[in-house]
Structure formats: C-alpha cells, structure tokens
PASEBA-1860 file (N, C-alpha, C; in nm, 3 decimals):
! residues 248
1> MRRHLLMR> 0.085/-0.120/0.000/0.000/0.000/0.000/0.089/0.125/0.000 ~ 0.049/0.220/-0.079/0.123/0.346/-0.086/0.036/0.461/-0.038 ~ 0.101/0.563/0.015/0.031/0.677/0.072/0.002/0.780/-0.038 ~ -0.123/0.829/-0.040/-0.164/0.928/-0.139/-0.226/1.048/-0.068 ~ -0.203/1.164/-0.124/-0.266/1.288/-0.077/-0.385/1.319/-0.165 ~ -0.495/1.362/-0.105/-0.616/1.399/-0.177/-0.633/1.550/-0.177 ~ -0.670/1.605/-0.292/-0.698/1.748/-0.306/-0.837/1.766/-0.365 ~ -0.916/1.852/-0.304/-1.050/1.884/-0.355/-1.041/2.015/-0.433
9> LRAPLVSF> -1.066/2.008/-0.563/-1.065/2.126/-0.650/-1.209/2.161/-0.683 ~ -1.262/2.257/-0.611/-1.402/2.294/-0.624/-1.416/2.445/-0.612 ~ -1.488/2.506/-0.705/-1.504/2.651/-0.705/-1.621/2.688/-0.795 ~ -1.679/2.808/-0.777/-1.784/2.851/-0.870/-1.736/2.851/-1.015 ~ -1.610/2.892/-1.035/-1.548/2.887/-1.167/-1.415/2.815/-1.156 ~ -1.392/2.719/-1.245/-1.268/2.643/-1.249/-1.215/2.649/-1.391 ~ -1.083/2.655/-1.404/-1.023/2.661/-1.537/-0.911/2.559/-1.548 ~ -0.942/2.442/-1.606/-0.840/2.343/-1.636/-0.791/2.373/-1.778
17> GGETIDSY> -0.695/2.462/-1.786/-0.655/2.517/-1.914/-0.592/2.417/-2.008 ~ -0.620/2.433/-2.137/-0.557/2.356/-2.243/-0.472/2.449/-2.328 ~ -0.461/2.417/-2.455/-0.381/2.499/-2.545/-0.448/2.635/-2.568 ~ -0.366/2.740/-2.568/-0.415/2.874/-2.600/-0.369/2.910/-2.741 ~ -0.464/2.942/-2.826/-0.435/2.980/-2.963/-0.475/3.124/-2.981 ~ -0.374/3.209/-3.006/-0.396/3.353/-3.019/-0.462/3.403/-2.891 ~ -0.582/3.457/-2.896/-0.649/3.510/-2.777/-0.757/3.416/-2.725 ~ -0.760/3.292/-2.772/-0.866/3.198/-2.737/-0.809/3.092/-2.643
25> GVIRDFPA> -0.848/3.097/-2.517/-0.801/3.004/-2.417/-0.904/2.897/-2.388 ~ -0.879/2.774/-2.429/-0.975/2.665/-2.410/-0.947/2.593/-2.279 ~ -1.038/2.504/-2.239/-1.022/2.427/-2.117/-1.033/2.278/-2.147 ~ -0.978/2.198/-2.055/-0.990/2.053/-2.061/-1.085/2.006/-1.952 ~ -1.123/1.880/-1.961/-1.214/1.825/-1.860/-1.143/1.792/-1.730 ~ -1.010/1.768/-1.736/-0.934/1.727/-1.619/-0.816/1.822/-1.598 ~ -0.769/1.836/-1.473/-0.657/1.927/-1.445/-0.527/1.877/-1.505 ~ -0.446/1.969/-1.553/-0.317/1.936/-1.610/-0.214/1.913/-1.499
33> LSMVTGLI> -0.115/1.831/-1.529/-0.005/1.809/-1.435/0.064/1.940/-1.401 ~ 0.082/2.025/-1.499/0.148/2.154/-1.475/0.063/2.244/-1.384 ~ -0.071/2.237/-1.396/-0.157/2.319/-1.310/-0.147/2.276/-1.165 ~ -0.150/2.145/-1.142/-0.137/2.094/-1.005/0.001/2.128/-0.949 ~ 0.104/2.118/-1.032/0.238/2.157/-0.989/0.242/2.303/-0.948 ~ 0.184/2.391/-1.030/0.184/2.533/-0.999/0.105/2.565/-0.873 ~ -0.007/2.497/-0.852/-0.087/2.520/-0.732/-0.008/2.483/-0.607 ~ 0.058/2.367/-0.610/0.137/2.324/-0.495/0.258/2.415/-0.474
41> ANALGYDR> 0.323/2.452/-0.583/0.439/2.541/-0.573/0.399/2.676/-0.513 ~ 0.282/2.725/-0.549/0.232/2.850/-0.492/0.211/2.835/-0.341 ~ 0.153/2.721/-0.301/0.130/2.697/-0.158/0.262/2.689/-0.082 ~ 0.363/2.627/-0.144/0.493/2.613/-0.079/0.572/2.743/-0.079 ~ 0.531/2.840/-0.158/0.600/2.968/-0.163/0.715/2.974/-0.262 ~ 0.716/2.883/-0.359/0.821/2.888/-0.461/0.814/3.020/-0.537 ~ 0.928/3.077/-0.565/0.935/3.195/-0.651/0.920/3.154/-0.797 ~ 0.865/3.243/-0.877/0.844/3.211/-1.019/0.975/3.175/-1.088
49> GDFDAHDR> 1.085/3.228/-1.039/1.215/3.199/-1.099/1.281/3.072/-1.049 ~ 1.216/2.998/-0.959/1.271/2.872/-0.909/1.242/2.760/-1.010 ~ 1.305/2.770/-1.126/1.272/2.679/-1.235/1.304/2.534/-1.201 ~ 1.421/2.510/-1.143/1.460/2.372/-1.113/1.368/2.309/-1.010 ~ 1.326/2.388/-0.910/1.237/2.335/-0.807/1.102/2.299/-0.868 ~ 1.050/2.383/-0.958/0.924/2.352/-1.025/0.937/2.226/-1.111 ~ 1.044/2.217/-1.188/1.062/2.102/-1.276/1.074/1.973/-1.196 ~ 1.148/1.978/-1.084/1.165/1.858/-1.003/1.033/1.816/-0.938
57> LQARIVMG> 0.958/1.913/-0.885/0.828/1.882/-0.826/0.736/1.818/-0.928 ~ 0.729/1.875/-1.047/0.644/1.820/-1.152/0.684/1.678/-1.189 ~ 0.816/1.652/-1.194/0.864/1.519/-1.232/0.830/1.414/-1.127 ~ 0.813/1.456/-1.000/0.786/1.361/-0.892/0.638/1.330/-0.875 ~ 0.550/1.415/-0.926/0.406/1.398/-0.903/0.349/1.287/-0.992 ~ 0.278/1.193/-0.928/0.198/1.092/-0.998/0.054/1.117/-0.955 ~ -0.034/1.154/-1.047/-0.167/1.201/-1.010/-0.277/1.142/-1.096 ~ -0.395/1.132/-1.037/-0.516/1.093/-1.107/-0.632/1.176/-1.055
65> TRLDASGT> -0.741/1.181/-1.129/-0.853/1.268/-1.094/-0.985/1.194/-1.106 ~ -1.074/1.220/-1.013/-1.213/1.173/-1.019/-1.303/1.295/-1.025 ~ -1.390/1.303/-1.125/-1.485/1.413/-1.136/-1.613/1.375/-1.063 ~ -1.638/1.442/-0.950/-1.761/1.418/-0.875/-1.877/1.499/-0.932 ~ -1.846/1.610/-0.998/-1.946/1.690/-1.069/-1.874/1.758/-1.185 ~ -1.922/1.734/-1.306/-1.855/1.787/-1.425/-1.884/1.934/-1.448 ~ -1.993/1.985/-1.390/-2.028/2.125/-1.410/-2.073/2.153/-1.552 ~ -2.081/2.280/-1.584/-2.118/2.324/-1.718/-2.013/2.422/-1.769
73> RLADFQTA> -1.999/2.429/-1.899/-1.899/2.517/-1.959/-1.961/2.654/-1.989 ~ -1.880/2.756/-1.968/-1.921/2.889/-2.009/-1.801/2.961/-2.068 ~ -1.829/3.058/-2.153/-1.723/3.136/-2.219/-1.734/3.281/-2.175 ~ -1.621/3.340/-2.145/-1.614/3.480/-2.103/-1.543/3.558/-2.213 ~ -1.614/3.653/-2.270/-1.555/3.740/-2.371/-1.506/3.866/-2.302 ~ -1.375/3.889/-2.305/-1.313/3.998/-2.230/-1.264/4.105/-2.326 ~ -1.290/4.229/-2.291/-1.250/4.340/-2.376/-1.204/4.457/-2.290 ~ -1.098/4.522/-2.333/-1.045/4.638/-2.261/-0.984/4.735/-2.361
81> QLGKRDEG> -1.013/4.862/-2.344/-0.955/4.965/-2.430/-0.826/5.014/-2.365 ~ -0.714/4.994/-2.433/-0.584/5.033/-2.379/-0.531/5.154/-2.454 ~ -0.482/5.250/-2.376/-0.419/5.366/-2.436/-0.271/5.342/-2.461 ~ -0.207/5.438/-2.520/-0.067/5.423/-2.558/0.023/5.400/-2.437 ~ -0.011/5.461/-2.325/0.073/5.450/-2.206/0.026/5.341/-2.109 ~ -0.081/5.272/-2.143/-0.132/5.168/-2.053/-0.048/5.041/-2.065 ~ -0.035/4.973/-1.953/0.040/4.849/-1.949/-0.046/4.739/-1.887 ~ -0.028/4.618/-1.934/-0.104/4.505/-1.882/-0.015/4.412/-1.800
89> WTTRGMPE> -0.071/4.360/-1.689/0.004/4.267/-1.604/0.016/4.132/-1.673 ~ 0.131/4.068/-1.660/0.153/3.936/-1.718/0.221/3.846/-1.616 ~ 0.216/3.717/-1.640/0.285/3.621/-1.553/0.433/3.610/-1.589 ~ 0.478/3.679/-1.691/0.619/3.672/-1.731/0.707/3.765/-1.648 ~ 0.645/3.848/-1.565/0.723/3.942/-1.486/0.754/4.071/-1.559 ~ 0.708/4.084/-1.683/0.729/4.205/-1.763/0.592/4.257/-1.806 ~ 0.567/4.388/-1.792/0.437/4.441/-1.834/0.419/4.432/-1.984 ~ 0.294/4.411/-2.025/0.262/4.403/-2.166/0.224/4.541/-2.217
97> TRQGGEDS> 0.286/4.580/-2.328/0.256/4.710/-2.388/0.216/4.689/-2.534 ~ 0.160/4.793/-2.593/0.122/4.788/-2.734/0.226/4.866/-2.813 ~ 0.280/4.801/-2.914/0.394/4.856/-2.987/0.356/4.919/-3.121 ~ 0.228/4.918/-3.156/0.188/4.965/-3.287/0.182/5.117/-3.297 ~ 0.137/5.162/-3.413/0.121/5.305/-3.436/-0.004/5.359/-3.367 ~ -0.035/5.485/-3.391/-0.147/5.551/-3.324/-0.279/5.479/-3.351 ~ -0.298/5.429/-3.472/-0.425/5.365/-3.506/-0.449/5.237/-3.427 ~ -0.340/5.173/-3.379/-0.358/5.046/-3.307/-0.426/5.066/-3.173
105> YKSPHLRR> -0.426/5.187/-3.120/-0.487/5.213/-2.989/-0.636/5.245/-3.001 ~ -0.686/5.253/-3.122/-0.827/5.280/-3.141/-0.912/5.155/-3.125 ~ -0.850/5.037/-3.129/-0.923/4.910/-3.118/-0.905/4.852/-2.978 ~ -1.007/4.786/-2.926/-0.996/4.727/-2.791/-0.910/4.601/-2.791 ~ -0.861/4.567/-2.673/-0.788/4.442/-2.651/-0.892/4.334/-2.624 ~ -0.896/4.229/-2.707/-1.000/4.127/-2.699/-0.940/3.991/-2.669 ~ -1.010/3.914/-2.588/-0.973/3.774/-2.570/-1.093/3.695/-2.520 ~ -1.089/3.565/-2.541/-1.197/3.475/-2.503/-1.141/3.369/-2.410
113> REYHADLD> -1.206/3.348/-2.295/-1.161/3.249/-2.199/-1.278/3.158/-2.159 ~ -1.251/3.029/-2.153/-1.353/2.933/-2.113/-1.335/2.894/-1.967 ~ -1.446/2.856/-1.901/-1.444/2.813/-1.762/-1.542/2.697/-1.743 ~ -1.518/2.618/-1.638/-1.617/2.524/-1.588/-1.691/2.592/-1.472 ~ -1.822/2.587/-1.473/-1.902/2.639/-1.362/-1.947/2.522/-1.275 ~ -1.924/2.535/-1.143/-1.970/2.437/-1.045/-1.909/2.299/-1.065 ~ -1.784/2.294/-1.108/-1.714/2.167/-1.121/-1.658/2.125/-0.985 ~ -1.655/1.994/-0.960/-1.602/1.939/-0.835/-1.512/1.822/-0.870
121> ALVAMRLE> -1.382/1.836/-0.847/-1.285/1.733/-0.883/-1.205/1.691/-0.761 ~ -1.179/1.562/-0.750/-1.093/1.509/-0.645/-0.967/1.456/-0.710 ~ -0.852/1.509/-0.668/-0.722/1.467/-0.721/-0.653/1.382/-0.615 ~ -0.603/1.265/-0.655/-0.517/1.183/-0.570/-0.376/1.189/-0.628 ~ -0.277/1.206/-0.541/-0.139/1.215/-0.589/-0.044/1.155/-0.487 ~ 0.069/1.109/-0.538/0.180/1.069/-0.453/0.308/1.125/-0.515 ~ 0.417/1.118/-0.440/0.544/1.170/-0.487/0.645/1.057/-0.498 ~ 0.724/1.060/-0.602/0.832/0.964/-0.620/0.962/1.043/-0.641
129> SADEQPTL> 1.060/1.029/-0.550/1.060/0.943/-0.433/0.986/1.008/-0.315 ~ 0.931/0.923/-0.227/0.844/0.973/-0.121/0.920/1.046/-0.012 ~ 1.048/1.016/0.008/1.125/1.074/0.119/1.193/1.205/0.084 ~ 1.195/1.240/-0.041/1.258/1.364/-0.084/1.174/1.484/-0.043 ~ 1.239/1.597/-0.021/1.168/1.721/0.011/1.121/1.790/-0.117 ~ 0.999/1.846/-0.117/0.899/1.840/-0.011/0.829/1.704/-0.007 ~ 0.784/1.664/0.111/0.709/1.540/0.128/0.559/1.568/0.117 ~ 0.481/1.462/0.118/0.335/1.480/0.117/0.289/1.558/0.239
137> DDIAGALD> 0.352/1.535/0.355/0.316/1.611/0.476/0.347/1.759/0.459 ~ 0.460/1.791/0.395/0.494/1.930/0.368/0.387/1.995/0.281 ~ 0.343/1.923/0.178/0.242/1.977/0.087/0.109/1.993/0.158 ~ 0.070/1.896/0.240/-0.056/1.905/0.314/-0.056/2.028/0.403 ~ 0.052/2.051/0.475/0.060/2.169/0.561/0.055/2.298/0.481 ~ 0.121/2.299/0.364/0.123/2.420/0.282/-0.014/2.449/0.221 ~ -0.088/2.344/0.184/-0.222/2.367/0.128/-0.316/2.426/0.232 ~ -0.298/2.389/0.358/-0.381/2.446/0.465/-0.336/2.586/0.504
145> RPKRPLFI> -0.206/2.613/0.491/-0.152/2.744/0.526/-0.060/2.791/0.413 ~ -0.117/2.823/0.299/-0.035/2.856/0.181/0.042/2.987/0.197 ~ 0.159/2.990/0.137/0.240/3.112/0.138/0.180/3.220/0.049 ~ 0.103/3.177/-0.052/0.037/3.271/-0.143/-0.106/3.224/-0.164 ~ -0.195/3.314/-0.211/-0.333/3.271/-0.240/-0.335/3.161/-0.346 ~ -0.426/3.066/-0.329/-0.439/2.954/-0.422/-0.554/2.982/-0.519 ~ -0.537/2.939/-0.642/-0.643/2.948/-0.741/-0.636/2.825/-0.830 ~ -0.750/2.788/-0.887/-0.761/2.664/-0.965/-0.758/2.699/-1.113
153> GRKPCLPM> -0.638/2.711/-1.165/-0.622/2.746/-1.305/-0.592/2.893/-1.322 ~ -0.695/2.974/-1.339/-0.678/3.119/-1.354/-0.708/3.190/-1.222 ~ -0.659/3.311/-1.211/-0.666/3.383/-1.084/-0.808/3.412/-1.034 ~ -0.910/3.425/-1.119/-1.045/3.443/-1.063/-1.103/3.316/-1.000 ~ -1.035/3.202/-1.017/-1.091/3.072/-0.976/-1.044/3.035/-0.836 ~ -1.103/3.097/-0.736/-1.062/3.076/-0.598/-1.137/2.957/-0.538 ~ -1.069/2.869/-0.465/-1.136/2.751/-0.408/-1.247/2.792/-0.312 ~ -1.356/2.716/-0.312/-1.467/2.743/-0.222/-1.469/2.646/-0.103
161> TRVFAGMI> -1.370/2.558/-0.096/-1.360/2.464/0.014/-1.214/2.435/0.040 ~ -1.186/2.367/0.149/-1.049/2.330/0.184/-0.989/2.244/0.074 ~ -0.869/2.280/0.025/-0.809/2.207/-0.085/-0.756/2.072/-0.037 ~ -0.685/2.070/0.075/-0.635/1.943/0.128/-0.752/1.862/0.181 ~ -0.768/1.738/0.133/-0.884/1.656/0.168/-0.845/1.526/0.239 ~ -0.720/1.516/0.287/-0.681/1.400/0.365/-0.576/1.315/0.295 ~ -0.532/1.212/0.366/-0.438/1.111/0.315/-0.509/0.977/0.310 ~ -0.470/0.895/0.215/-0.532/0.763/0.203/-0.429/0.663/0.151
169> DAHDLLGA> -0.436/0.540/0.199/-0.346/0.433/0.155/-0.414/0.348/0.049 ~ -0.343/0.321/-0.059/-0.397/0.239/-0.167/-0.282/0.187/-0.251 ~ -0.309/0.080/-0.327/-0.205/0.023/-0.413/-0.174/0.114/-0.531 ~ -0.277/0.184/-0.582/-0.258/0.269/-0.698/-0.356/0.386/-0.691 ~ -0.351/0.473/-0.792/-0.435/0.594/-0.791/-0.583/0.561/-0.802 ~ -0.618/0.463/-0.885/-0.758/0.426/-0.897/-0.811/0.377/-0.763 ~ -0.732/0.295/-0.694/-0.772/0.248/-0.563/-0.791/0.361/-0.465 ~ -0.702/0.461/-0.469/-0.714/0.576/-0.378/-0.841/0.654/-0.407
177> LQRAPAPD> -0.872/0.675/-0.534/-0.992/0.752/-0.570/-1.119/0.672/-0.541 ~ -1.114/0.541/-0.555/-1.232/0.460/-0.525/-1.258/0.451/-0.375 ~ -1.153/0.452/-0.294/-1.169/0.439/-0.151/-1.201/0.572/-0.084 ~ -1.176/0.682/-0.151/-1.203/0.814/-0.093/-1.353/0.837/-0.082 ~ -1.398/0.907/0.022/-1.541/0.938/0.035/-1.593/1.006/-0.090 ~ -1.717/0.969/-0.128/-1.775/1.018/-0.253/-1.915/1.069/-0.228 ~ -1.963/1.162/-0.308/-2.102/1.206/-0.297/-2.197/1.094/-0.339 ~ -2.322/1.114/-0.316/-2.423/1.013/-0.346/-2.450/1.012/-0.496
185> ASDFRYQL> -2.368/0.938/-0.567/-2.383/0.928/-0.712/-2.336/0.789/-0.754 ~ -2.378/0.745/-0.870/-2.347/0.609/-0.912/-2.249/0.602/-1.027 ~ -2.204/0.716/-1.078/-2.120/0.716/-1.196/-2.022/0.831/-1.188 ~ -1.893/0.802/-1.199/-1.791/0.906/-1.192/-1.696/0.891/-1.309 ~ -1.640/1.002/-1.352/-1.540/1.000/-1.457/-1.401/1.007/-1.394 ~ -1.308/0.935/-1.455/-1.171/0.927/-1.406/-1.073/0.965/-1.517 ~ -0.957/1.017/-1.474/-0.840/1.023/-1.562/-0.722/0.969/-1.482 ~ -0.652/0.872/-1.539/-0.545/0.803/-1.468/-0.426/0.784/-1.562
193> PEGEGEVE> -0.303/0.796/-1.511/-0.188/0.763/-1.594/-0.176/0.613/-1.612 ~ -0.099/0.573/-1.707/-0.084/0.431/-1.741/-0.032/0.353/-1.621 ~ -0.091/0.235/-1.597/-0.044/0.147/-1.491/-0.097/0.178/-1.353 ~ -0.200/0.264/-1.342/-0.250/0.306/-1.212/-0.391/0.257/-1.182 ~ -0.429/0.142/-1.235/-0.559/0.084/-1.205/-0.590/-0.031/-1.297 ~ -0.635/-0.141/-1.243/-0.662/-0.260/-1.321/-0.812/-0.281/-1.347 ~ -0.899/-0.203/-1.283/-1.043/-0.221/-1.300/-1.086/-0.165/-1.435 ~ -1.169/-0.240/-1.506/-1.220/-0.192/-1.634/-1.321/-0.080/-1.611
201> LRHSRWQD> -1.305/0.029/-1.680/-1.397/0.140/-1.673/-1.482/0.145/-1.800 ~ -1.606/0.189/-1.786/-1.695/0.199/-1.901/-1.660/0.323/-1.984 ~ -1.699/0.316/-2.111/-1.681/0.431/-2.202/-1.538/0.483/-2.192 ~ -1.441/0.393/-2.195/-1.303/0.429/-2.168/-1.225/0.451/-2.297 ~ -1.114/0.522/-2.281/-1.026/0.548/-2.395/-0.888/0.588/-2.343 ~ -0.787/0.554/-2.421/-0.651/0.601/-2.397/-0.630/0.726/-2.482 ~ -0.555/0.820/-2.426/-0.519/0.935/-2.506/-0.389/0.995/-2.453 ~ -0.322/1.071/-2.538/-0.200/1.140/-2.499/-0.231/1.286/-2.473
209> VCDERNWR> -0.185/1.337/-2.359/-0.205/1.477/-2.325/-0.071/1.547/-2.314 ~ -0.067/1.670/-2.357/0.053/1.752/-2.348/0.032/1.850/-2.232 ~ 0.070/1.808/-2.111/0.043/1.893/-1.994/0.163/1.905/-1.900 ~ 0.282/1.877/-1.953/0.404/1.895/-1.875/0.475/2.022/-1.922 ~ 0.503/2.109/-1.828/0.558/2.240/-1.861/0.708/2.245/-1.836 ~ 0.781/2.307/-1.928/0.919/2.346/-1.903/0.912/2.481/-1.831 ~ 0.943/2.482/-1.702/0.918/2.601/-1.621/1.016/2.713/-1.651 ~ 1.127/2.683/-1.714/1.221/2.789/-1.751/1.173/2.865/-1.873
217> TGVHGGWR> 1.123/2.792/-1.973/1.079/2.855/-2.097/0.930/2.889/-2.095 ~ 0.853/2.823/-2.005/0.709/2.845/-2.002/0.635/2.770/-2.111 ~ 0.702/2.679/-2.180/0.642/2.607/-2.293/0.606/2.465/-2.249 ~ 0.489/2.418/-2.291/0.449/2.280/-2.267/0.502/2.191/-2.380 ~ 0.549/2.073/-2.342/0.602/1.982/-2.442/0.595/1.839/-2.394 ~ 0.617/1.746/-2.486/0.611/1.604/-2.451/0.467/1.557/-2.440 ~ 0.453/1.426/-2.424/0.320/1.366/-2.416/0.315/1.270/-2.299 ~ 0.203/1.274/-2.227/0.179/1.184/-2.114/0.056/1.100/-2.146
225> RVFEGNDP> 0.070/0.968/-2.137/-0.040/0.877/-2.172/-0.133/0.861/-2.053 ~ -0.263/0.888/-2.075/-0.362/0.878/-1.968/-0.481/0.796/-2.016 ~ -0.555/0.745/-1.918/-0.672/0.662/-1.943/-0.793/0.733/-1.883 ~ -0.899/0.748/-1.962/-1.020/0.813/-1.915/-1.138/0.717/-1.929 ~ -1.224/0.717/-1.827/-1.340/0.630/-1.832/-1.432/0.652/-1.714 ~ -1.544/0.579/-1.713/-1.644/0.588/-1.607/-1.645/0.460/-1.527 ~ -1.671/0.472/-1.397/-1.681/0.355/-1.310/-1.812/0.361/-1.234 ~ -1.913/0.281/-1.274/-2.042/0.284/-1.206/-2.042/0.209/-1.073
233> RLKDSASP> -1.932/0.140/-1.042/-1.930/0.057/-0.922/-1.867/0.126/-0.803 ~ -1.840/0.255/-0.814/-1.770/0.325/-0.707/-1.845/0.319/-0.576 ~ -1.978/0.330/-0.579/-2.055/0.330/-0.454/-2.033/0.203/-0.375 ~ -2.022/0.090/-0.444/-2.007/-0.038/-0.376/-1.866/-0.058/-0.323 ~ -1.765/0.001/-0.392/-1.627/-0.026/-0.353/-1.569/0.083/-0.264 ~ -1.639/0.196/-0.248/-1.584/0.306/-0.170/-1.572/0.266/-0.024 ~ -1.457/0.297/0.034/-1.436/0.268/0.175/-1.341/0.372/0.233 ~ -1.388/0.457/0.324/-1.303/0.562/0.380/-1.220/0.515/0.499
241> ANLSERSA> -1.208/0.383/0.518/-1.147/0.333/0.640/-1.002/0.377/0.655 ~ -0.929/0.391/0.544/-0.788/0.426/0.554/-0.762/0.574/0.532 ~ -0.866/0.654/0.538/-0.850/0.797/0.517/-0.810/0.864/0.647 ~ -0.704/0.943/0.642/-0.662/1.020/0.758/-0.656/1.166/0.720 ~ -0.691/1.253/0.813/-0.695/1.396/0.782/-0.627/1.473/0.894 ~ -0.544/1.568/0.854/-0.479/1.655/0.952/-0.580/1.756/1.003 ~ -0.562/1.801/1.122/-0.650/1.905/1.176/-0.616/2.037/1.112 ~ -0.718/2.123/1.098/-0.694/2.252/1.033/-0.611/2.341/1.123
END
C-alpha cells in the first residue's frame, strides 16, 4: 500500500486550461499536471524563478482525478480599451505594452476564456521518491496554510472549500480515488496515468495529453499517456477506512 494525498478542486469557476491559440483560451475536462504543480508550488512559496524546483516537483508527481461533478462550460468574452501608455500585467514578470502606431490604440484588446461552472474534482497524488523534500506532509501543511493565495487554473478561480482533503493508503491511484469518500452518485469520470488501475472502466479510452511544462521557458512539451473512463461501481467499492486527515 502506498500513501496518497487527496486534493479537492471545487469553485464557482474552475479553469483546467488547455492549449491557448492567439487570444482563445480553451479548457480541458481534467486538471493538467502543470496546473497541479503550480498550485502546490504556490502553496509552498516557490518563486516564479525557481525553475529547477518547479521542474523537479512536476517530475515527482503521480496524479489521477475523479470528477464528482462535471459542471457546465461557459465562455467569457473579455475586452479592454488600452491607451498608448497603458500596461497590462503578465505572468512573465514584464508588463505588456502595445507597440503599434497611433491607429492600433483605437481598437480594444480582446480575448476569449472558457471556464467550468460548479465543477467538483478530487485529485489523488503521490510523490516519487516519497522521502525527498517536499514530502506529502509538507504539501498538506502548505495547502492548509499557503504562502500565497491559491487558485484553480486562472486567478479568478478561488477555491470554495479546503483544498487538502486528507491522506489515504492504496495500491494505486484508482484504488485511492475509489476508496475516498464520494457524494451520493453512481457514476464518476476518471483520468489516470498508465499502470494506475486494473479495473475496467466503461466508455473508456486512452489518449496522450501535453500537460508537462518546461518552467524555464514556459512552454508545454512532450506527451503523457492517460486513461479516461467511467466507473459505475464506485458506490459499492468506496471505503473511507484508511482515510486520515490533519487538523486545520
């Protein structure tokens, strides 16, 4: 049995970001490995320039997700009129400016962003190697007392409940998600990496996702093989007996 940490990702608006093309930011159904890495790094207080620490944390995380509520999708059309001297905040640490001629300031700055409304996701994760710093206990403490505000994807997506949801022992990620307490429902969607569950899931498929970030360049690359499917038997197999939770 291996020890897993559970995270509850639940908010009025959630953004599991996918590829951004020009000004159109799409979302995925499940959280990206890079998003979970960034959320934990924020809780631990990593500086944006701690590239090696981010890369190492991401390489150690083995994670799977159970969707307890898929929510509904909505699109936000954002527009702002920027003047010649106006600057926009960016995550690159450098303000964004407009470099065009006078006519370029007559048009608004436009972009489209998608969100999940009322989504509820449970993430199970472990670290390899387990004894290296930070440990699961370090992460659990940081999620309860984060060094910086936490958000689920984009900055407007603030958690509406405690992110740390306990520790649980299981042979693999599917076992951890099946044993974790669940709402009164008979069908859940899963995403699991290869080799993390032997139970057959309904409506299942293998796919490759590009969700690993090079934290120095800010570019996503490579492919991670994941399995997605539904498990209608969760109610019968769920058992919270091995769930432990730290006090707040």
